[in-house]
ZALUMTOR-531001 format. One record per residue: x, y, z of N, C-alpha, C, O, CB in turn; residue number from 1. Coordinates in Angstrom, 3 decimals. Glycine has a CB too. Layout:
<atoms>
[atom [X; Y; Z]; [X; Y; Z]; [X; Y; Z]; [X; Y; Z]; [X; Y; Z]; NUM]
...
</atoms>
This chain:
<atoms>
[atom [-12.162; -0.734; 9.771]; [-11.516; 0.412; 10.372]; [-10.029; 0.141; 10.584]; [-9.192; 0.985; 10.264]; [-12.189; 0.768; 11.694]; 1]
[atom [-9.700; -1.027; 11.118]; [-8.296; -1.366; 11.341]; [-7.554; -1.436; 10.016]; [-6.388; -1.050; 9.943]; [-8.172; -2.702; 12.095]; 2]
[atom [-8.213; -1.924; 8.963]; [-7.589; -2.023; 7.645]; [-7.219; -0.636; 7.138]; [-6.138; -0.452; 6.578]; [-8.530; -2.729; 6.645]; 3]
[atom [-8.094; 0.332; 7.324]; [-7.818; 1.686; 6.861]; [-6.626; 2.275; 7.597]; [-5.793; 2.943; 6.985]; [-9.044; 2.577; 7.046]; 4]
[atom [-6.532; 2.038; 8.903]; [-5.409; 2.583; 9.655]; [-4.099; 1.917; 9.260]; [-3.053; 2.566; 9.280]; [-5.645; 2.421; 11.149]; 5]
[atom [-4.131; 0.645; 8.904]; [-2.928; -0.040; 8.450]; [-2.450; 0.593; 7.156]; [-1.259; 0.859; 6.995]; [-3.188; -1.553; 8.257]; 6]
[atom [-3.376; 0.839; 6.229]; [-3.001; 1.407; 4.939]; [-2.470; 2.833; 5.095]; [-1.550; 3.221; 4.375]; [-4.200; 1.393; 3.985]; 7]
[atom [-3.021; 3.614; 6.011]; [-2.578; 4.989; 6.194]; [-1.186; 5.058; 6.818]; [-0.381; 5.910; 6.442]; [-3.572; 5.744; 7.059]; 8]
[atom [-0.904; 4.183; 7.752]; [0.380; 4.243; 8.438]; [1.488; 3.549; 7.663]; [2.664; 3.804; 7.925]; [0.260; 3.628; 9.805]; 9]
[atom [1.154; 2.688; 6.725]; [2.145; 1.954; 5.958]; [1.827; 2.036; 4.477]; [1.026; 1.250; 3.970]; [2.210; 0.496; 6.411]; 10]
[atom [2.445; 2.980; 3.777]; [2.174; 3.052; 2.338]; [2.660; 1.784; 1.641]; [3.509; 1.059; 2.158]; [2.849; 4.295; 1.719]; 11]
[atom [2.107; 1.537; 0.468]; [2.495; 0.358; -0.294]; [3.997; 0.377; -0.529]; [4.572; 1.400; -0.900]; [1.732; 0.291; -1.636]; 12]
[atom [4.619; -0.770; -0.308]; [6.064; -0.851; -0.500]; [6.385; -2.009; -1.438]; [5.573; -2.919; -1.606]; [6.797; -1.026; 0.858]; 13]
[atom [7.557; -1.977; -2.043]; [7.917; -3.063; -2.960]; [8.141; -4.365; -2.202]; [8.530; -4.369; -1.034]; [9.177; -2.698; -3.760]; 14]
[atom [7.889; -5.449; -2.886]; [8.140; -6.757; -2.278]; [9.644; -6.958; -2.110]; [10.418; -6.633; -3.010]; [7.526; -7.899; -3.142]; 15]
[atom [10.057; -7.488; -0.970]; [11.487; -7.716; -0.778]; [11.972; -8.908; -1.608]; [11.188; -9.779; -1.986]; [11.793; -7.948; 0.708]; 16]
[atom [13.248; -8.927; -1.876]; [13.853; -10.070; -2.556]; [14.033; -11.203; -1.563]; [14.261; -10.972; -0.376]; [15.209; -9.684; -3.198]; 17]
[atom [13.929; -12.430; -2.055]; [14.187; -13.599; -1.215]; [14.924; -14.638; -2.056]; [14.800; -14.681; -3.280]; [12.854; -14.188; -0.629]; 18]
[atom [15.684; -15.463; -1.369]; [16.420; -16.505; -2.067]; [15.522; -17.713; -2.254]; [14.823; -18.123; -1.328]; [17.702; -16.889; -1.299]; 19]
[atom [15.538; -18.281; -3.444]; [14.729; -19.458; -3.762]; [15.607; -20.444; -4.529]; [16.756; -20.149; -4.857]; [13.451; -19.069; -4.595]; 20]
[atom [15.049; -21.610; -4.805]; [15.765; -22.631; -5.564]; [15.077; -22.857; -6.899]; [13.849; -22.898; -6.972]; [15.850; -23.950; -4.769]; 21]
[atom [15.867; -23.005; -7.954]; [15.280; -23.287; -9.261]; [15.026; -24.790; -9.399]; [15.235; -25.539; -8.444]; [16.205; -22.781; -10.401]; 22]
[atom [14.585; -25.234; -10.559]; [14.237; -26.641; -10.787]; [15.427; -27.584; -10.583]; [15.248; -28.770; -10.306]; [13.689; -26.813; -12.195]; 23]
[atom [16.628; -27.048; -10.720]; [17.836; -27.869; -10.539]; [18.380; -27.802; -9.117]; [19.387; -28.438; -8.808]; [18.915; -27.428; -11.512]; 24]
[atom [17.725; -27.042; -8.256]; [18.182; -26.908; -6.876]; [19.227; -25.829; -6.680]; [19.834; -25.738; -5.613]; [18.728; -28.205; -6.405]; 25]
[atom [19.440; -25.018; -7.689]; [20.407; -23.926; -7.585]; [19.722; -22.680; -7.033]; [18.604; -22.358; -7.434]; [21.051; -23.627; -8.962]; 26]
[atom [20.383; -21.979; -6.120]; [19.763; -20.777; -5.549]; [19.735; -19.615; -6.541]; [20.624; -19.464; -7.379]; [20.509; -20.354; -4.289]; 27]
[atom [18.693; -18.807; -6.418]; [18.581; -17.564; -7.189]; [17.720; -16.602; -6.378]; [17.070; -17.013; -5.417]; [17.964; -17.818; -8.625]; 28]
[atom [17.710; -15.320; -6.760]; [16.940; -14.303; -6.058]; [15.708; -13.920; -6.872]; [15.772; -13.765; -8.091]; [17.807; -13.063; -5.777]; 29]
[atom [14.573; -13.771; -6.160]; [13.328; -13.332; -6.771]; [12.534; -12.544; -5.745]; [12.889; -12.515; -4.567]; [12.506; -14.538; -7.304]; 30]
[atom [11.467; -11.909; -6.187]; [10.592; -11.159; -5.279]; [9.778; -12.120; -4.424]; [9.387; -13.190; -4.892]; [9.653; -10.219; -6.071]; 31]
[atom [9.525; -11.749; -3.186]; [8.718; -12.569; -2.278]; [7.325; -12.758; -2.869]; [6.775; -11.850; -3.493]; [8.631; -11.917; -0.868]; 32]
[atom [6.764; -13.944; -2.665]; [5.428; -14.258; -3.190]; [4.397; -14.501; -2.091]; [3.206; -14.267; -2.295]; [5.501; -15.475; -4.082]; 33]
[atom [4.852; -14.971; -0.921]; [3.949; -15.302; 0.181]; [4.462; -14.664; 1.474]; [5.609; -14.223; 1.543]; [3.817; -16.846; 0.346]; 34]
[atom [3.612; -14.621; 2.483]; [3.958; -13.982; 3.761]; [5.199; -14.607; 4.382]; [6.016; -13.891; 4.961]; [2.787; -14.081; 4.738]; 35]
[atom [5.359; -15.900; 4.277]; [6.507; -16.582; 4.880]; [7.846; -16.108; 4.312]; [8.882; -16.275; 4.956]; [6.375; -18.074; 4.680]; 36]
[atom [7.837; -15.527; 3.125]; [9.071; -15.066; 2.492]; [9.419; -13.621; 2.864]; [10.446; -13.100; 2.428]; [8.951; -15.189; 0.986]; 37]
[atom [8.578; -12.980; 3.660]; [8.858; -11.629; 4.141]; [9.842; -11.681; 5.294]; [9.990; -12.723; 5.931]; [7.564; -10.922; 4.572]; 38]
[atom [10.522; -10.564; 5.577]; [11.359; -10.527; 6.784]; [10.496; -10.808; 8.017]; [9.325; -10.430; 8.055]; [12.076; -9.147; 6.922]; 39]
[atom [11.060; -11.454; 8.998]; [10.309; -11.855; 10.194]; [9.601; -10.665; 10.837]; [8.467; -10.794; 11.298]; [11.246; -12.514; 11.212]; 40]
[atom [10.253; -9.526; 10.870]; [9.664; -8.344; 11.514]; [8.403; -7.834; 10.812]; [7.620; -7.104; 11.420]; [10.687; -7.234; 11.566]; 41]
[atom [8.191; -8.203; 9.545]; [7.045; -7.717; 8.766]; [5.877; -8.697; 8.699]; [4.802; -8.341; 8.216]; [7.489; -7.397; 7.374]; 42]
[atom [6.068; -9.898; 9.165]; [5.051; -10.944; 8.968]; [3.766; -10.710; 9.747]; [2.682; -10.916; 9.202]; [5.615; -12.275; 9.358]; 43]
[atom [3.851; -10.288; 10.995]; [2.644; -10.092; 11.809]; [1.762; -8.999; 11.206]; [0.540; -9.142; 11.157]; [3.024; -9.729; 13.265]; 44]
[atom [2.375; -7.915; 10.752]; [1.611; -6.840; 10.133]; [0.980; -7.307; 8.821]; [-0.151; -6.939; 8.505]; [2.508; -5.619; 9.888]; 45]
[atom [1.711; -8.112; 8.066]; [1.176; -8.646; 6.808]; [-0.020; -9.560; 7.066]; [-1.004; -9.512; 6.329]; [2.269; -9.413; 6.041]; 46]
[atom [0.055; -10.385; 8.098]; [-1.076; -11.256; 8.449]; [-2.303; -10.422; 8.800]; [-3.414; -10.721; 8.361]; [-0.708; -12.182; 9.631]; 47]
[atom [-2.093; -9.371; 9.597]; [-3.211; -8.504; 9.990]; [-3.803; -7.792; 8.775]; [-5.020; -7.643; 8.670]; [-2.748; -7.469; 11.035]; 48]
[atom [-2.941; -7.354; 7.860]; [-3.404; -6.627; 6.677]; [-4.155; -7.528; 5.697]; [-5.009; -7.050; 4.950]; [-2.225; -5.982; 5.975]; 49]
[atom [-3.847; -8.812; 5.693]; [-4.491; -9.746; 4.759]; [-5.881; -10.183; 5.217]; [-6.653; -10.704; 4.411]; [-3.618; -10.968; 4.574]; 50]
[atom [-6.211; -9.985; 6.475]; [-7.478; -10.497; 7.007]; [-8.699; -9.916; 6.293]; [-9.581; -10.670; 5.882]; [-7.570; -10.196; 8.489]; 51]
[atom [-8.767; -8.607; 6.139]; [-9.945; -8.001; 5.513]; [-10.061; -8.343; 4.029]; [-11.150; -8.703; 3.583]; [-9.902; -6.495; 5.684]; 52]
[atom [-8.980; -8.245; 3.240]; [-9.114; -8.632; 1.827]; [-9.556; -10.083; 1.639]; [-10.379; -10.373; 0.771]; [-7.799; -8.416; 1.111]; 53]
[atom [-9.022; -10.982; 2.437]; [-9.438; -12.385; 2.321]; [-10.875; -12.571; 2.786]; [-11.616; -13.363; 2.205]; [-8.505; -13.291; 3.133]; 54]
[atom [-11.267; -11.865; 3.805]; [-12.648; -11.925; 4.273]; [-13.597; -11.486; 3.159]; [-14.656; -12.082; 2.967]; [-12.839; -11.042; 5.527]; 55]
[atom [-13.212; -10.440; 2.427]; [-14.039; -9.956; 1.310]; [-14.125; -10.989; 0.190]; [-15.204; -11.219; -0.357]; [-13.474; -8.639; 0.759]; 56]
[atom [-13.010; -11.608; -0.153]; [-12.979; -12.616; -1.226]; [-13.826; -13.828; -0.851]; [-14.572; -14.360; -1.673]; [-11.525; -13.056; -1.517]; 57]
[atom [-13.698; -14.254; 0.403]; [-14.399; -15.456; 0.855]; [-15.864; -15.198; 1.203]; [-16.672; -16.126; 1.237]; [-13.694; -16.035; 2.055]; 58]
[atom [-16.198; -13.944; 1.459]; [-17.564; -13.619; 1.864]; [-17.873; -14.109; 3.266]; [-19.014; -14.451; 3.577]; [-18.554; -14.213; 0.887]; 59]
[atom [-16.857; -14.141; 4.107]; [-16.999; -14.627; 5.487]; [-16.483; -13.580; 6.464]; [-15.591; -12.796; 6.139]; [-16.241; -15.966; 5.683]; 60]
[atom [-17.054; -13.578; 7.666]; [-16.556; -12.705; 8.719]; [-15.588; -13.490; 9.593]; [-15.911; -14.598; 10.021]; [-17.724; -12.125; 9.565]; 61]
[atom [-14.398; -12.937; 9.870]; [-13.438; -13.661; 10.708]; [-13.893; -13.693; 12.159]; [-14.496; -12.743; 12.658]; [-12.049; -13.020; 10.609]; 62]
[atom [-13.596; -14.792; 12.820]; [-13.886; -14.902; 14.245]; [-12.626; -14.722; 15.081]; [-12.697; -14.602; 16.304]; [-14.531; -16.250; 14.552]; 63]
[atom [-11.466; -14.702; 14.416]; [-10.198; -14.466; 15.104]; [-9.187; -13.961; 14.069]; [-9.492; -13.864; 12.880]; [-9.680; -15.775; 15.820]; 64]
[atom [-8.003; -13.650; 14.535]; [-6.935; -13.209; 13.641]; [-6.258; -14.405; 12.999]; [-6.391; -15.536; 13.467]; [-5.905; -12.358; 14.399]; 65]
[atom [-5.524; -14.142; 11.914]; [-4.714; -15.194; 11.307]; [-3.566; -15.543; 12.246]; [-2.977; -14.668; 12.880]; [-4.175; -14.754; 9.915]; 66]
[atom [-3.260; -16.831; 12.325]; [-2.111; -17.299; 13.098]; [-1.148; -17.937; 12.116]; [-1.557; -18.743; 11.280]; [-2.535; -18.313; 14.233]; 67]
[atom [0.114; -17.590; 12.205]; [1.124; -17.859; 11.205]; [1.075; -19.247; 10.562]; [0.990; -19.323; 9.336]; [2.433; -17.668; 11.809]; 68]
[atom [1.124; -20.322; 11.303]; [1.204; -21.656; 10.716]; [-0.118; -22.395; 10.576]; [-0.155; -23.503; 10.041]; [2.108; -22.472; 11.522]; 69]
[atom [-1.198; -21.795; 11.049]; [-2.503; -22.466; 11.000]; [-3.198; -22.217; 9.665]; [-2.908; -21.230; 8.989]; [-3.397; -21.987; 12.156]; 70]
[atom [-4.113; -23.107; 9.280]; [-4.864; -22.889; 8.039]; [-5.761; -21.650; 8.136]; [-6.212; -21.281; 9.220]; [-5.714; -24.126; 7.710]; 71]
[atom [-6.007; -21.026; 7.005]; [-6.842; -19.827; 6.923]; [-8.220; -20.077; 7.532]; [-8.766; -19.195; 8.194]; [-6.984; -19.372; 5.463]; 72]
[atom [-8.793; -21.268; 7.317]; [-10.164; -21.531; 7.786]; [-10.328; -21.394; 9.287]; [-11.440; -21.160; 9.759]; [-10.587; -22.908; 7.375]; 73]
[atom [-9.242; -21.536; 10.059]; [-9.363; -21.427; 11.514]; [-9.742; -20.009; 11.948]; [-10.402; -19.837; 12.972]; [-8.052; -21.842; 12.182]; 74]
[atom [-9.335; -19.001; 11.188]; [-9.685; -17.615; 11.525]; [-11.166; -17.332; 11.278]; [-11.703; -16.339; 11.769]; [-8.827; -16.639; 10.712]; 75]
[atom [-11.817; -18.200; 10.522]; [-13.235; -18.025; 10.222]; [-14.111; -19.029; 10.975]; [-15.317; -19.111; 10.741]; [-13.468; -18.159; 8.725]; 76]
[atom [-13.499; -19.782; 11.872]; [-14.249; -20.726; 12.702]; [-14.802; -21.909; 11.943]; [-15.789; -22.505; 12.376]; [-15.366; -20.023; 13.372]; 77]
[atom [-14.194; -22.272; 10.816]; [-14.677; -23.391; 10.012]; [-13.905; -24.672; 10.321]; [-12.733; -24.633; 10.695]; [-14.565; -23.060; 8.525]; 78]
[atom [-14.575; -25.792; 10.160]; [-13.950; -27.102; 10.333]; [-13.502; -27.614; 8.965]; [-14.048; -27.201; 7.942]; [-14.934; -28.112; 11.015]; 79]
[atom [-12.515; -28.510; 8.937]; [-12.056; -29.055; 7.646]; [-13.192; -29.643; 6.805]; [-13.182; -29.516; 5.581]; [-11.006; -30.126; 7.886]; 80]
[atom [-14.161; -30.280; 7.447]; [-15.271; -30.865; 6.683]; [-16.134; -29.782; 6.024]; [-16.744; -30.028; 4.983]; [-16.142; -31.740; 7.600]; 81]
[atom [-16.189; -28.594; 6.617]; [-16.991; -27.501; 6.055]; [-16.306; -26.846; 4.856]; [-16.982; -26.369; 3.944]; [-17.267; -26.449; 7.126]; 82]
[atom [-14.980; -26.820; 4.849]; [-14.298; -26.136; 3.751]; [-14.316; -26.950; 2.462]; [-14.142; -26.392; 1.379]; [-12.866; -25.831; 4.140]; 83]
[atom [-14.521; -28.242; 2.561]; [-14.555; -29.086; 1.358]; [-15.706; -28.711; 0.440]; [-15.619; -28.910; -0.772]; [-14.666; -30.558; 1.745]; 84]
[atom [-16.776; -28.177; 0.994]; [-17.949; -27.797; 0.201]; [-17.841; -26.384; -0.369]; [-18.680; -25.976; -1.172]; [-19.201; -27.906; 1.049]; 85]
[atom [-16.830; -25.647; 0.034]; [-16.691; -24.258; -0.390]; [-15.999; -24.148; -1.743]; [-15.099; -24.931; -2.044]; [-15.918; -23.467; 0.651]; 86]
[atom [-16.415; -23.178; -2.563]; [-15.702; -22.956; -3.822]; [-14.292; -22.394; -3.583]; [-13.470; -22.368; -4.499]; [-16.504; -22.001; -4.717]; 87]
[atom [-14.020; -21.949; -2.366]; [-12.705; -21.404; -1.998]; [-11.925; -22.377; -1.114]; [-11.101; -21.953; -0.304]; [-12.868; -20.059; -1.274]; 88]
[atom [-12.176; -23.658; -1.264]; [-11.561; -24.644; -0.373]; [-10.034; -24.609; -0.400]; [-9.392; -24.795; 0.634]; [-12.035; -26.026; -0.742]; 89]
[atom [-9.454; -24.373; -1.567]; [-7.991; -24.325; -1.647]; [-7.440; -23.166; -0.825]; [-6.473; -23.338; -0.083]; [-7.536; -24.198; -3.108]; 90]
[atom [-8.042; -21.998; -0.951]; [-7.602; -20.833; -0.196]; [-7.846; -21.027; 1.305]; [-7.000; -20.660; 2.121]; [-8.324; -19.575; -0.694]; 91]
[atom [-8.979; -21.591; 1.666]; [-9.296; -21.823; 3.074]; [-8.362; -22.840; 3.726]; [-8.119; -22.765; 4.931]; [-10.726; -22.292; 3.207]; 92]
[atom [-7.842; -23.778; 2.958]; [-6.951; -24.787; 3.530]; [-5.478; -24.357; 3.505]; [-4.616; -25.059; 4.035]; [-7.113; -26.095; 2.778]; 93]
[atom [-5.195; -23.212; 2.894]; [-3.832; -22.677; 2.855]; [-3.395; -22.264; 4.254]; [-4.177; -21.686; 5.009]; [-3.739; -21.476; 1.885]; 94]
[atom [-2.144; -22.562; 4.597]; [-1.622; -22.083; 5.875]; [-1.461; -20.566; 5.787]; [-1.112; -20.040; 4.730]; [-0.258; -22.777; 6.231]; 95]
[atom [-1.708; -19.879; 6.863]; [-1.651; -18.416; 6.865]; [-0.286; -17.893; 6.434]; [-0.206; -16.834; 5.810]; [-1.989; -17.884; 8.246]; 96]
[atom [0.777; -18.604; 6.749]; [2.108; -18.163; 6.334]; [2.285; -18.263; 4.827]; [3.197; -17.648; 4.273]; [3.180; -18.985; 7.036]; 97]
[atom [1.431; -19.027; 4.155]; [1.511; -19.202; 2.704]; [0.487; -18.361; 1.937]; [0.251; -18.596; 0.752]; [1.320; -20.658; 2.360]; 98]
[atom [-0.117; -17.386; 2.610]; [-1.057; -16.489; 1.938]; [-0.271; -15.680; 0.905]; [0.746; -15.070; 1.235]; [-1.791; -15.543; 2.970]; 99]
[atom [-0.740; -15.674; -0.343]; [-0.052; -14.884; -1.378]; [-0.076; -13.387; -1.053]; [-1.050; -12.879; -0.497]; [-0.702; -15.129; -2.755]; 100]
[atom [0.986; -12.702; -1.399]; [1.076; -11.275; -1.113]; [0.075; -10.452; -1.913]; [-0.096; -9.265; -1.638]; [2.471; -10.784; -1.393]; 101]
[atom [-0.586; -11.048; -2.891]; [-1.658; -10.348; -3.606]; [-2.783; -9.945; -2.664]; [-3.521; -8.999; -2.941]; [-2.210; -11.226; -4.729]; 102]
[atom [-2.916; -10.659; -1.554]; [-3.961; -10.366; -0.566]; [-3.481; -9.428; 0.529]; [-4.242; -9.112; 1.444]; [-4.461; -11.649; 0.058]; 103]
[atom [-2.242; -8.978; 0.454]; [-1.677; -8.085; 1.466]; [-1.531; -6.701; 0.831]; [-0.604; -6.477; 0.052]; [-0.289; -8.621; 2.004]; 104]
[atom [-2.441; -5.763; 1.156]; [-2.417; -4.462; 0.496]; [-1.190; -3.610; 0.816]; [-1.033; -2.534; 0.240]; [-3.638; -3.708; 0.867]; 105]
[atom [-0.337; -4.051; 1.697]; [0.865; -3.298; 2.038]; [1.954; -3.433; 0.981]; [2.894; -2.638; 0.955]; [1.396; -3.755; 3.375]; 106]
[atom [1.835; -4.429; 0.114]; [2.884; -4.711; -0.875]; [2.337; -4.568; -2.283]; [1.169; -4.851; -2.548]; [3.460; -6.125; -0.673]; 107]
[atom [3.211; -4.120; -3.186]; [2.848; -3.947; -4.599]; [2.615; -5.290; -5.242]; [2.299; -5.360; -6.429]; [3.938; -3.177; -5.363]; 108]
</atoms>
């Protein structure tokens, strides 16, 4: 229900540009790829919007919301030893700020 209200109040928008470094350490501009690269004011909403899509992918029900710097597995009440056995262990061990924007339905 909360996911539907997020989508209704915030239509899909383009990913913002962010400054990154190339292989030589030179700065360049590209589209944001993860939540941490969004403007600070947009990050909390992006975290909330990513919860349901990730829950669907993982086949797990969240026990809490995503917290910016904590691993994804903490929102599902899992311990590090439990995620090692999961086929989604890489995604579960990702910090919430590093969730790819592909899981955030607010962005194209």
